[in-house]
C-alpha positions in Angstrom: -61.0 -46.5 67.7 -58.5 -49.2 67.1 -58.6 -51.1 63.8 -57.9 -54.8 63.2 -55.8 -54.1 60.3 -53.6 -52.0 62.4 -52.1 -55.1 64.0 -52.1 -57.6 61.0 -49.3 -58.0 58.7 -49.3 -60.5 55.5 -46.9 -62.7 57.4 -49.7 -63.1 60.4 -52.0 -64.5 57.6 -51.8 -68.4 56.9 -53.6 -70.1 54.0 -54.4 -74.0 53.8 -52.8 -75.0 57.0 -53.4 -78.5 57.8 -53.8 -79.6 61.4 -55.8 -82.4 62.8 -57.1 -80.9 66.0 -57.9 -77.9 68.2 -54.7 -78.4 70.3 -52.5 -78.1 66.9 -54.4 -75.0 65.6 -53.6 -73.2 68.7 -49.9 -74.2 68.3 -49.7 -72.8 65.0 -51.3 -69.5 66.3 -48.9 -69.3 69.0 -46.0 -70.0 66.9 -47.2 -67.3 64.5 -47.9 -64.8 67.5 -44.4 -65.4 68.9 -42.4 -64.8 65.6 -44.4 -61.4 65.1 -43.5 -60.3 68.8 -40.3 -60.7 70.4 -41.1 -60.4 73.8 -43.5 -63.1 73.6 -42.8 -66.8 74.2 -44.4 -69.6 72.1 -45.0 -71.8 74.7 -46.6 -69.3 76.9 -49.0 -67.9 74.3 -50.0 -71.5 73.7 -50.7 -72.0 77.4 -52.6 -68.7 77.7 -54.8 -69.9 74.5 -55.5 -73.4 76.1 -56.4 -71.8 79.5 -58.9 -69.3 77.8 -60.5 -72.3 75.7 -61.1 -74.0 79.0 -63.1 -71.1 80.2 -65.6 -72.1 77.0 -65.1 -72.4 73.6 -64.0 -69.6 71.0 -65.4 -71.5 68.3 -68.5 -69.1 67.8 -70.4 -70.9 64.9 -70.5 -70.9 60.9 -67.1 -72.7 60.7 -65.4 -69.6 62.5 -63.1 -69.6 65.7 -61.6 -66.5 67.4 -59.0 -68.1 69.8 -57.8 -65.0 72.1 -56.0 -64.2 75.4 -54.6 -61.4 77.3 -50.8 -61.4 78.4 -48.8 -59.2 80.4 -45.5 -59.4 78.2 -47.7 -58.6 75.2 -46.9 -54.8 74.3 -49.6 -54.3 71.6 -52.2 -56.5 69.9 -51.3 -59.2 67.7 -54.0 -60.9 65.3 -53.2 -63.9 63.5 -55.4 -65.4 60.6 -55.4 -69.1 59.7 -57.7 -70.7 57.1 -57.6 -74.5 57.4 -57.1 -76.7 54.5 -59.4 -79.1 56.2 -62.0 -78.1 59.1 -61.4 -79.4 62.4 -63.6 -80.1 65.5 -63.2 -77.0 67.4 -66.2 -77.5 70.0 -67.8 -74.8 68.4 -71.2 -73.6 69.9 -73.2 -74.8 66.7 -71.3 -78.2 66.7 -70.0 -77.2 63.2 -66.5 -78.0 62.2 -63.9 -74.7 61.9 -61.8 -73.8 59.2 -61.3 -70.1 59.9 -59.5 -69.0 62.9 -58.6 -65.4 63.8 -56.0 -65.6 66.9 -55.8 -62.5 69.1 -53.2 -61.8 71.8 -53.6 -58.4 73.7 -51.9 -57.0 76.5 -53.1 -57.9 79.9 -54.6 -54.4 80.7 -56.2 -53.7 77.4 -59.7 -54.5 78.1 -61.4 -52.1 76.0 -59.1 -52.5 73.0 -59.6 -56.3 73.4 -63.2 -55.9 73.3 -63.3 -53.6 70.4 -61.0 -56.0 68.5 -63.3 -59.1 69.5 -66.3 -57.0 68.2 -64.5 -56.0 65.0 -63.6 -59.5 64.2 -67.1 -60.9 65.1 -68.9 -58.3 62.8 -66.4 -59.0 59.9 -67.0 -62.9 60.2 -70.8 -62.6 60.6 -70.7 -61.2 57.0 -71.2 -64.4 54.9 -69.9 -63.0 51.7 -66.6 -62.3 53.5 -66.4 -65.7 54.9 -67.0 -67.0 51.4 -64.1 -64.9 50.1 -61.8 -65.9 53.0 -62.7 -69.8 52.1 -61.9 -69.0 48.5 -58.5 -67.4 49.2 -55.6 -69.6 47.8 -52.6 -67.4 49.3 -51.7 -65.2 52.2 -51.5 -61.9 50.5 -55.0 -62.4 48.9 -56.6 -63.4 52.2 -54.7 -60.3 53.9 -56.4 -58.0 51.3 -59.8 -59.6 52.0 -59.5 -58.9 55.7 -58.1 -55.4 55.3 -60.7 -54.5 52.8 -63.7 -56.2 54.7 -62.6 -54.2 57.9 -62.8 -51.0 56.1 -66.1 -51.6 55.1 -67.6 -52.6 58.4 
């Protein structure tokens, strides 16, 4: 089974990012994804994420959102973790502001992998203790370790 940590590097973990809107948050994720994968274009990633949000919010509650999409030009899953400095409105199902974002871009044909990774992320973030640790993290390496350790425990 695929593991979330296989597709995450410390450079894809951002701490105390300040954005004012959902759109800006998605731009940060798109930029980070494009930097991690040469075959992906930042603008295309952003458009795919926006398209997915139009189908329904990826803000699933408790201050957490998992913006995700599938792209033909993506060769393997890419995960981006963003802890916001200030929570923003993300149209979350529980109407709470969001401060933890986990972006996921997967190859177009990777349906099973996509669902497995989404499930892992959801399980990880439904753990209140891990969310507390994420919110307390002050640097990327620290947050990266919390995620990697958290994933191996789920």
